[in-house]
C-alpha positions as CSV (number, residue, x, y, z in Angstrom):
1,M,5.4,3.7,4.5
2,A,2.2,2.9,6.4
3,L,2.6,2.7,10.2
4,P,0.9,0.1,12.4
5,V,-2.5,1.2,13.7
6,K,-1.0,1.6,17.2
7,D,1.6,4.1,16.0
8,T,-1.1,5.9,14.0
9,M,-3.2,6.2,17.1
10,E,-0.3,7.6,19.0
11,L,0.1,10.3,16.3
12,V,-3.6,11.1,16.6
13,E,-3.3,11.5,20.4
14,Q,-0.3,13.8,19.9
15,A,-2.2,15.8,17.2
16,M,-5.1,16.2,19.6
17,A,-2.8,17.8,22.1
18,V,-2.0,20.4,19.5
19,V,-5.4,21.0,17.9
20,K,-7.7,20.3,21.0
21,S,-10.8,19.7,18.9
22,R,-11.4,16.4,17.3
23,Y,-13.7,18.0,14.7
24,L,-11.1,20.5,13.7
25,L,-8.5,17.8,13.6
26,C,-10.7,15.8,11.2
27,I,-11.2,18.8,8.9
28,L,-7.4,19.6,8.9
29,I,-6.5,16.0,8.1
30,S,-9.1,15.7,5.4
31,Q,-8.1,18.9,3.7
32,R,-4.4,18.2,3.9
33,I,-4.8,14.7,2.5
34,H,-6.6,16.2,-0.5
35,Q,-3.8,18.7,-0.9
36,L,-1.2,15.9,-0.8
37,E,-3.2,13.8,-3.3
38,K,-3.1,16.8,-5.7
39,G,0.7,16.9,-5.4
40,A,1.5,19.3,-2.5
41,A,4.9,18.9,-1.1
42,P,5.3,17.8,2.6
43,T,5.9,20.7,5.0
44,I,8.2,18.6,7.2
45,D,11.6,17.0,6.4
46,V,10.7,13.5,5.3
47,D,11.7,11.3,2.4
48,P,9.0,12.1,-0.3
49,D,9.4,8.5,-1.6
50,D,8.0,7.2,1.6
51,Y,4.8,9.2,1.3
52,T,3.5,8.6,-2.2
53,S,0.2,6.9,-1.6
54,P,-3.1,8.0,0.0
55,K,-2.5,5.3,2.7
56,T,0.5,7.2,3.9
57,F,-0.9,10.7,3.7
58,L,-2.8,10.3,7.0
59,N,0.4,9.8,9.0
60,L,2.1,12.5,7.1
61,S,-0.6,15.0,7.7
62,L,-0.7,14.1,11.4
63,M,3.1,14.6,11.7
64,E,2.7,18.0,10.0
65,I,0.1,19.0,12.5
66,I,2.2,17.8,15.5
67,E,5.2,19.8,14.1
68,G,3.0,22.9,13.9
69,N,3.2,23.2,10.2
70,M,-0.5,23.4,9.5
71,D,-3.1,26.0,10.3
72,L,-6.6,26.9,9.0
73,E,-5.4,29.5,6.6
74,E,-3.0,27.0,4.9
75,T,-5.8,24.5,4.3
76,K,-8.1,27.0,2.6
77,G,-6.0,27.6,-0.5
78,E,-4.5,25.4,-3.2
79,P,-1.4,23.3,-2.5
80,A,1.7,25.3,-2.2
């Protein structure tokens, strides 16, 4: 389910507190979205049926970063 822009921006701010670099955040988000598009399973406890389209992958990847479930090594390889 797609969140309103305000909610998405709040997620971005929270993710920035974790990553500290907007450039690294963009890279992490981009790579994770590509993994999700290829069928990777979410790394946090969510209903997979709510995150099935590319429009929802942005929010899912932000939530994964906030939860601390993503790092640079994870984004280099193929989806788990």
